[in-house]
C-alpha positions as CSV (number, residue, x, y, z in Angstrom):
1,R,-21.7,14.1,5.1
2,L,-18.5,15.5,5.5
3,R,-17.5,13.9,8.9
4,P,-13.8,15.8,10.5
5,T,-11.5,13.3,12.0
6,S,-8.0,13.5,13.6
7,F,-6.6,12.6,10.6
8,G,-8.4,14.7,8.0
9,K,-12.1,15.4,6.6
10,L,-13.8,11.8,5.8
11,T,-16.7,12.1,3.0
12,F,-19.6,9.5,3.2
13,I,-21.1,8.8,-0.1
14,C,-23.7,6.4,-1.5
15,V,-23.7,4.4,-4.7
16,R,-26.8,3.8,-6.8
17,R,-28.1,0.6,-6.5
18,R,-27.3,-0.5,-10.6
19,I,-23.5,0.1,-9.1
20,Y,-23.6,-1.4,-5.6
21,A,-22.7,-5.1,-5.2
22,K,-22.5,-6.1,-1.7
23,P,-19.0,-7.6,-1.1
24,A,-18.9,-11.6,-1.4
25,G,-18.1,-13.2,2.0
26,G,-17.5,-9.7,4.2
27,V,-18.0,-6.1,4.5
28,L,-15.3,-5.2,2.9
29,A,-15.1,-4.7,-0.8
30,P,-12.3,-6.3,-2.7
31,P,-9.9,-4.1,-4.1
32,E,-10.9,-4.1,-7.5
33,Q,-14.3,-3.1,-6.3
34,A,-12.7,-0.3,-4.3
35,F,-10.6,0.8,-7.4
36,C,-13.8,1.3,-9.1
37,D,-15.8,3.1,-6.6
38,F,-12.8,5.5,-6.2
39,V,-12.8,6.4,-10.1
40,H,-16.6,7.0,-10.2
41,T,-16.5,9.3,-7.1
42,A,-14.0,11.5,-8.6
43,K,-15.7,11.3,-11.8
44,R,-18.6,12.3,-10.0
45,Q,-16.9,15.2,-8.5
46,G,-15.4,16.6,-11.8
47,L,-12.0,15.2,-10.7
48,D,-9.4,13.1,-13.1
49,P,-8.3,10.2,-10.6
50,A,-5.1,9.7,-12.2
51,S,-4.0,13.3,-11.0
52,L,-5.3,12.5,-7.4
53,V,-3.1,9.5,-6.5
54,T,0.1,7.3,-7.6
55,F,-1.1,4.0,-8.6
56,S,1.6,1.9,-7.7
57,V,0.3,-1.7,-6.6
58,T,-2.0,-1.8,-9.5
59,N,-0.6,-5.2,-10.5
60,K,-2.2,-6.9,-7.8
61,L,-5.3,-6.2,-9.2
62,N,-7.5,-9.2,-10.6
63,L,-8.0,-7.5,-13.8
64,K,-10.8,-9.8,-15.2
65,L,-12.9,-9.1,-12.1
66,L,-12.3,-5.3,-12.4
67,E,-13.6,-5.8,-16.3
68,R,-16.6,-7.2,-14.9
69,I,-17.1,-4.7,-12.1
70,A,-16.2,-1.9,-13.9
71,K,-19.5,-2.9,-16.7
72,H,-21.9,-1.8,-13.7
73,Y,-20.5,1.8,-13.3
74,P,-21.7,5.0,-15.5
75,E,-20.1,5.5,-18.9
76,P,-17.6,8.5,-17.6
77,A,-16.0,5.8,-15.0
78,A,-16.2,2.8,-16.9
79,K,-14.3,4.3,-19.8
80,I,-11.5,5.2,-17.8
81,L,-11.6,1.8,-15.9
82,R,-11.6,0.0,-19.8
83,Q,-8.4,2.2,-20.4
84,F,-6.8,1.4,-17.4
85,T,-7.5,-2.4,-17.9
86,T,-6.0,-2.5,-21.2
87,T,-3.2,-0.6,-20.3
88,A,-2.3,-2.7,-17.5
89,T,-2.7,-6.1,-19.6
90,Q,-0.7,-4.9,-22.1
91,F,1.9,-3.3,-19.5
92,F,2.2,-6.7,-17.5
93,Q,1.9,-9.0,-20.6
94,R,5.3,-7.5,-21.9
95,K,8.5,-9.9,-21.6
96,P,11.3,-8.5,-20.4
97,R,14.2,-7.7,-22.3
98,A,17.3,-10.3,-22.0
């Protein structure tokens, strides 16, 4: 399911019914679900998601929603997502030094 485009190649994937959740109120997945899908897809291909991209705007993710969505993913992806939410929660709760 590889489609060449003028921007590069697009790969179409399908997730198992156990993982798939129809986006509420629209056709696009929320950022939290897209993030989980990215991590799951990378792990399925034997890749380390953290080595593929720079996660520069993760502070905009709803961590509670991310944790809830992550529970539906297989353990390899769920483990990474749990580690991410734990680290992000600790980081975003730090108080700036005076």
